[in-house]
C-alpha positions as CSV (number, residue, x, y, z in Angstrom):
1,X,-5.3,15.9,-41.1
2,X,-2.6,16.8,-43.7
3,X,1.0,17.1,-42.4
4,X,2.5,20.6,-42.1
5,X,4.7,21.0,-45.2
6,X,7.0,23.2,-43.2
7,X,7.8,20.4,-40.8
8,X,7.8,17.5,-43.3
9,X,6.2,14.2,-42.5
10,X,7.9,13.6,-39.1
11,X,6.5,14.4,-35.7
12,X,8.2,15.0,-32.4
13,X,6.1,12.1,-31.1
14,X,8.0,9.8,-33.5
15,X,11.2,10.7,-31.6
16,X,10.1,9.1,-28.3
17,X,11.3,5.5,-29.1
18,X,14.8,6.8,-29.9
19,X,14.7,8.9,-26.7
20,X,13.8,5.8,-24.7
21,X,16.5,3.8,-26.4
22,X,19.0,6.5,-25.4
23,X,17.9,6.3,-21.7
24,X,18.4,2.5,-21.8
25,X,21.8,2.9,-23.5
26,X,22.9,5.1,-20.6
27,X,21.8,2.4,-18.1
28,X,19.1,4.7,-16.8
29,X,15.9,3.1,-17.9
30,X,13.5,2.3,-14.9
31,X,11.4,-0.8,-14.8
32,X,8.5,-1.7,-12.5
33,X,8.3,-5.0,-10.8
34,X,5.2,-6.9,-9.6
35,X,5.5,-7.4,-5.9
36,X,3.6,-9.5,-3.3
37,X,4.3,-9.8,0.4
38,X,5.8,-13.2,1.4
39,X,6.2,-12.8,5.2
40,X,8.7,-10.7,7.2
41,X,11.1,-8.9,4.9
42,X,10.5,-11.4,2.1
43,X,8.7,-10.5,-1.1
44,X,7.6,-12.4,-4.2
45,X,9.0,-10.2,-7.0
46,X,7.9,-11.0,-10.6
47,X,7.3,-14.5,-9.3
48,X,10.8,-14.8,-7.6
49,X,11.1,-15.1,-3.8
50,X,13.5,-12.5,-2.6
51,X,14.8,-11.1,0.7
52,X,14.2,-7.4,0.3
53,X,16.3,-4.5,1.4
54,X,14.4,-1.9,-0.4
55,X,11.2,-1.2,1.6
56,X,10.6,2.0,3.6
57,X,8.4,0.0,6.0
58,X,11.0,0.8,8.7
59,X,9.2,-0.6,11.7
60,X,7.6,-3.5,9.9
61,X,4.1,-2.3,10.6
62,X,2.6,-2.4,7.1
63,X,1.3,-5.9,7.6
64,X,0.5,-5.6,11.3
65,X,-2.9,-7.3,12.0
66,X,-4.1,-4.4,14.2
67,X,-3.8,-2.0,11.2
68,X,-5.8,-4.4,9.0
69,X,-8.5,-4.8,11.7
70,X,-8.8,-1.0,12.2
71,X,-9.2,-0.6,8.4
72,X,-11.8,-3.4,8.3
73,X,-13.9,-1.9,11.0
74,X,-13.7,1.5,9.4
75,X,-14.8,0.1,6.1
76,X,-18.0,-1.2,7.7
77,X,-18.6,2.2,9.4
78,X,-17.6,4.6,6.6
79,X,-17.4,2.7,3.4
80,X,-14.4,2.9,1.1
81,X,-14.1,6.3,-0.5
82,X,-14.2,9.7,1.3
83,X,-16.8,11.1,-1.0
84,X,-15.4,14.6,-1.5
85,X,-12.6,17.0,-1.0
86,X,-11.8,18.0,2.6
87,X,-13.5,21.4,2.4
88,X,-16.7,19.9,0.9
89,X,-17.7,16.6,2.5
90,X,-14.5,14.5,2.6
91,X,-13.2,15.5,6.1
92,X,-14.5,12.4,8.0
93,X,-14.7,12.0,11.8
94,X,-11.8,9.6,11.4
95,X,-9.7,12.1,9.5
96,X,-10.5,14.8,12.0
97,X,-9.5,12.6,15.0
98,X,-6.3,11.6,13.2
99,X,-5.2,15.2,12.8
100,X,-5.6,15.9,16.5
101,X,-3.7,12.7,17.4
102,X,-0.9,13.5,14.9
103,X,-0.5,17.0,16.5
104,X,-0.3,15.4,19.9
105,X,2.2,12.8,18.8
106,X,4.7,15.3,17.4
107,X,3.9,17.7,20.2
108,X,2.9,20.6,18.0
109,X,-0.3,22.7,18.2
110,X,-2.1,21.6,15.0
111,X,-1.8,19.2,12.1
112,X,-3.2,18.9,8.6
113,X,-3.6,15.5,7.0
114,X,-3.0,15.0,3.2
115,X,-3.6,12.0,0.9
116,X,0.0,11.9,-0.2
117,X,3.5,13.2,0.7
118,X,4.3,14.5,-2.7
119,X,1.1,16.4,-2.9
120,X,1.8,17.9,0.6
121,X,5.2,19.5,-0.3
122,X,4.2,20.6,-3.8
123,X,1.1,22.2,-2.4
124,X,2.2,23.9,0.8
125,X,5.4,25.5,-0.5
126,X,3.5,27.7,-3.1
127,X,1.0,28.5,-0.3
128,X,3.8,29.9,1.8
129,X,5.9,31.9,-0.7
130,X,5.5,33.3,-4.2
131,X,6.9,35.8,-6.7
132,X,9.2,38.3,-5.0
133,X,9.9,36.0,-2.0
134,X,13.1,34.0,-1.4
135,X,13.3,30.2,-1.0
136,X,16.5,28.4,0.2
137,X,16.8,24.7,-0.7
138,X,19.4,22.1,0.2
139,X,21.1,20.7,-2.9
140,X,20.0,17.1,-2.0
141,X,16.4,17.8,-1.1
142,X,13.8,15.3,-2.3
143,X,12.1,15.9,-5.6
144,X,8.8,16.9,-4.0
145,X,10.5,19.8,-2.2
146,X,12.2,20.8,-5.5
147,X,9.0,20.7,-7.4
148,X,7.1,22.7,-4.8
149,X,9.9,25.3,-4.9
150,X,9.6,25.6,-8.6
151,X,5.8,25.9,-8.5
152,X,6.0,28.7,-5.9
153,X,7.7,31.1,-8.4
154,X,9.8,32.4,-5.5
155,X,13.5,33.1,-6.2
156,X,15.3,29.8,-5.4
157,X,18.7,29.8,-3.8
158,X,20.2,26.3,-3.9
159,X,22.9,25.9,-1.2
160,X,25.5,23.0,-1.0
161,X,24.3,20.0,0.9
162,X,24.2,20.6,4.7
163,X,26.5,23.6,4.3
164,X,24.9,25.9,6.9
165,X,27.7,28.5,6.6
166,X,26.7,28.9,2.9
167,X,23.0,29.0,3.8
168,X,23.7,31.7,6.5
169,X,25.6,33.8,4.0
170,X,22.8,33.5,1.4
171,X,20.1,34.4,4.0
172,X,22.1,37.4,5.1
173,X,22.7,38.6,1.5
174,X,19.1,38.2,0.3
175,X,16.9,41.3,0.7
176,X,13.5,39.6,0.4
177,X,11.2,40.2,3.4
178,X,9.6,36.7,3.3
179,X,12.2,33.8,3.4
180,X,11.5,30.1,3.5
181,X,14.2,27.4,4.1
182,X,13.2,23.9,3.0
183,X,15.2,20.8,3.9
184,X,14.9,17.1,4.4
185,X,15.5,16.1,8.0
186,X,16.9,12.6,7.0
187,X,18.1,12.7,3.4
188,X,16.4,9.9,1.4
189,X,19.4,8.8,-0.7
190,X,22.3,9.4,1.7
191,X,20.6,8.6,5.1
192,X,22.3,11.5,6.9
193,X,20.5,13.8,9.4
194,X,20.6,17.6,9.1
195,X,21.7,19.6,12.2
196,X,18.2,20.8,13.0
197,X,19.1,23.1,16.0
198,X,21.7,24.9,13.9
199,X,19.3,25.2,11.0
200,X,16.6,26.6,13.1
201,X,19.0,29.1,14.7
202,X,19.8,30.4,11.3
203,X,16.1,30.8,10.5
204,X,15.6,32.7,13.8
205,X,18.5,35.0,13.1
206,X,17.3,35.9,9.6
207,X,13.5,35.8,10.2
208,X,13.0,32.8,7.9
209,X,10.4,30.1,8.2
210,X,11.7,26.5,8.2
211,X,9.9,23.6,6.4
212,X,11.4,20.3,7.6
213,X,10.5,17.1,5.7
214,X,11.0,14.2,8.1
215,X,9.7,11.4,5.9
216,X,12.5,9.1,6.9
217,X,12.7,10.1,10.6
218,X,9.1,10.0,11.7
219,X,8.4,6.8,13.7
220,X,12.1,5.9,13.8
221,X,13.9,8.8,15.5
222,X,13.2,10.6,18.8
223,X,11.5,9.5,22.0
224,X,8.7,7.0,21.1
225,X,9.4,7.6,17.4
226,X,8.1,11.2,17.5
227,X,10.6,12.2,14.8
228,X,13.7,14.3,14.2
229,X,12.3,17.5,15.6
230,X,11.5,15.7,18.9
231,X,14.9,14.1,18.9
232,X,16.4,17.6,18.7
233,X,14.3,18.7,21.7
234,X,12.4,21.2,19.5
235,X,8.7,20.7,20.1
236,X,5.9,22.8,21.5
237,X,4.9,26.4,20.9
238,X,8.4,27.8,20.7
239,X,9.4,25.6,17.8
240,X,6.0,25.9,16.1
241,X,6.3,29.6,15.5
242,X,9.3,29.1,13.2
243,X,9.0,25.4,12.0
244,X,6.5,23.6,9.8
245,X,7.1,19.9,10.4
246,X,6.1,17.6,7.5
247,X,6.2,13.8,7.6
248,X,4.8,10.9,5.5
249,X,2.6,8.1,6.8
250,X,3.4,5.4,4.3
251,X,6.9,4.6,5.6
252,X,7.4,3.8,9.3
253,X,3.7,4.3,10.0
254,X,3.0,1.6,7.5
255,X,-0.1,3.0,5.8
256,X,-0.3,6.0,3.4
257,X,-0.6,9.8,3.2
258,X,1.3,12.6,5.0
259,X,0.7,15.5,7.3
260,X,2.2,18.9,8.2
261,X,2.2,20.2,11.7
262,X,3.0,23.5,13.4
263,X,1.5,26.8,14.7
264,X,-2.3,26.7,14.5
265,X,-2.5,29.9,12.5
266,X,0.1,28.7,10.0
267,X,-1.8,25.5,9.6
268,X,-5.0,27.4,9.0
269,X,-3.3,29.5,6.3
270,X,-2.2,26.2,4.6
271,X,-5.8,24.9,4.9
272,X,-7.1,28.0,3.2
273,X,-4.4,28.3,0.5
274,X,-3.0,24.8,-0.5
275,X,-4.4,23.8,-3.9
276,X,-3.4,20.2,-3.5
277,X,-5.4,20.0,-0.3
278,X,-8.4,22.1,-1.4
279,X,-9.0,20.6,-4.8
280,X,-8.2,16.9,-4.2
281,X,-10.5,14.2,-2.9
282,X,-9.7,13.5,0.8
283,X,-8.0,10.4,1.9
284,X,-10.5,7.6,2.8
285,X,-11.4,7.3,6.4
286,X,-10.3,3.6,6.5
287,X,-6.7,4.8,6.1
288,X,-7.1,7.4,8.8
289,X,-8.5,4.7,11.1
290,X,-5.5,2.5,10.4
291,X,-3.2,5.4,11.0
292,X,-4.7,6.1,14.4
293,X,-3.9,2.6,15.4
294,X,-0.4,2.9,13.9
295,X,0.3,5.9,16.1
296,X,-0.5,3.8,19.1
297,X,1.8,1.0,17.9
298,X,4.6,3.4,17.1
299,X,4.5,5.0,20.5
300,X,5.0,1.5,22.0
301,X,7.6,0.3,19.5
302,X,10.8,0.9,21.4
303,X,11.6,-2.8,20.9
304,X,11.3,-2.4,17.2
305,X,13.5,0.7,17.2
306,X,16.1,-1.1,19.3
307,X,16.0,-4.0,16.8
308,X,16.5,-1.5,14.0
309,X,19.4,0.2,15.7
310,X,21.1,-3.2,16.2
311,X,20.7,-4.1,12.6
312,X,22.2,-0.8,11.5
313,X,25.2,-1.3,13.7
314,X,25.6,-4.9,12.4
315,X,25.4,-3.8,8.8
316,X,27.9,-0.9,9.2
317,X,30.4,-3.1,11.0
318,X,30.2,-5.7,8.4
319,X,30.5,-3.3,5.5
320,X,33.6,-1.6,7.1
321,X,35.5,-4.8,6.3
322,X,34.8,-4.6,2.5
323,X,38.0,-4.6,0.4
324,X,39.1,-1.0,-0.5
325,X,40.3,-1.6,-4.1
326,X,36.9,-1.4,-5.6
327,X,36.3,2.1,-4.4
328,X,32.9,1.3,-2.9
329,X,32.0,3.9,-0.2
330,X,29.5,3.6,2.7
331,X,28.1,7.0,3.4
332,X,27.7,8.1,7.1
333,X,24.3,7.3,8.4
334,X,22.7,6.1,11.7
335,X,19.3,5.7,10.1
336,X,17.6,2.8,8.2
337,X,18.8,4.3,4.9
338,X,22.3,3.0,4.2
339,X,23.9,4.1,0.9
340,X,26.8,2.1,-0.6
341,X,28.2,4.3,-3.3
342,X,29.6,2.2,-6.3
343,X,30.2,4.9,-8.9
344,X,29.1,4.1,-12.4
345,X,25.4,3.2,-13.2
346,X,26.3,0.0,-15.0
347,X,28.4,-1.2,-12.0
348,X,25.6,-0.5,-9.6
349,X,23.2,-2.4,-11.9
350,X,25.6,-5.3,-12.2
351,X,25.9,-5.5,-8.4
352,X,22.1,-5.4,-8.0
353,X,21.7,-8.2,-10.5
354,X,24.4,-10.3,-8.8
355,X,22.6,-9.9,-5.4
356,X,19.3,-10.8,-7.0
357,X,20.8,-14.0,-8.3
358,X,21.6,-14.8,-4.7
359,X,18.0,-14.1,-3.6
360,X,18.5,-10.6,-2.4
361,X,16.7,-7.4,-3.7
362,X,18.7,-4.3,-3.1
363,X,17.9,-1.4,-5.5
364,X,20.5,0.4,-7.6
365,X,19.9,4.1,-7.5
366,X,21.2,6.1,-10.5
367,X,21.3,9.6,-11.8
368,X,19.3,11.8,-12.0
369,X,18.0,10.7,-8.6
370,X,21.6,11.0,-7.3
371,X,24.5,13.0,-8.7
372,X,26.5,11.7,-11.7
373,X,29.2,9.3,-10.7
374,X,27.5,8.3,-7.4
375,X,25.3,5.5,-8.4
376,X,24.7,3.3,-5.4
377,X,23.0,0.5,-3.7
378,X,20.4,2.0,-1.3
379,X,20.1,-0.5,1.5
380,X,16.9,0.0,3.5
381,X,16.7,-1.8,6.8
382,X,13.5,-2.6,8.7
383,X,12.6,-4.0,12.1
384,X,11.1,-6.9,10.0
385,X,14.7,-8.0,9.2
386,X,16.6,-10.4,11.4
387,X,20.3,-10.5,12.2
388,X,20.5,-13.6,10.0
389,X,19.0,-11.5,7.1
390,X,21.6,-8.8,7.5
391,X,24.4,-11.4,7.6
392,X,23.1,-13.0,4.4
393,X,23.4,-9.6,2.7
394,X,26.9,-9.0,4.1
395,X,28.0,-12.4,2.9
396,X,26.7,-11.7,-0.5
397,X,28.3,-8.3,-0.7
398,X,31.7,-9.7,0.3
399,X,31.4,-12.4,-2.3
400,X,30.5,-9.9,-4.9
401,X,33.5,-7.8,-3.9
402,X,35.7,-10.8,-4.6
403,X,34.2,-11.5,-8.0
404,X,36.6,-10.7,-10.8
405,X,33.7,-9.8,-13.1
406,X,32.9,-6.8,-10.8
């Protein structure tokens, strides 16, 4: 094909290397690492053994032998793939049983099981609201909520993080008949928990539906790990009328996928209208079988949650003694997500590299994932860690804080 004379011989495709170089120059280039489990909270990362503080396997269930055995038995019974979308032939007996057990676990009338968390939020939000409707989104919501909001074509009102006074004013001023508020329950990069009762009260007052993403609270918070909604005492039919509760199954549950639970009629509406559910191949039954076992383990995992709480307290107490001159700031959080804000991206990367040289893997999180000037170490704790593991991290951070190079 001859080049277009009006454009010359260059193509926009030729600009991509320079654009990648610009990202690298700004210390924002992402790189994948090849990872293998090495027991407990240890990983083999690009061939290097590391103590990892980056996993969202909060209860340490991902390698539990009971989950592997449940998946093995399901493979013999069902095979590997699901064989179709859920509304054709992919809704297996295992998937169906899992939905009933998920609903019972979070104490809501009905649940719908998805193959991935990202696909859940990007699909259900456009099924709930559209053009002419109003959607209200916390400024620090996860990307899947943001993308779902954009796909909906509803008018988006972005309110300051956790500023419920601003949200209330925005809800009162908006004339739309259908209003949807979307929010993380535990915010994935800060680790803080939204005031769910106050948020729900606003939705009640302004006739709004609340979609709550509890990816980082499910399995960890609430009685028997039933999640942030249960911790707030907001379960059953009364909460279901106004709340859609979404959670992922690849974090504390240790497997993969996600679900949304709530009023049975609302869930039926989502089943009928969510494109990422209708037109995607269903999750394999071997995963659903492993998840059914995971729910039983989570319900009985008070010891793991107690271990996690103790590690969180140990870490926060140890980091409180960091010298103040560097300007590092530990954000408030009583969850496994502990964010140590460093500031500049290059400083966060240098700190991550310094820890890795000591055998520790703690990821540096940079813009655009977090706001400019708030690059950080995102420390993720797990019940698979020991007190010795956390002390090793604290010693390394205190040593780094005394390093003139930093």
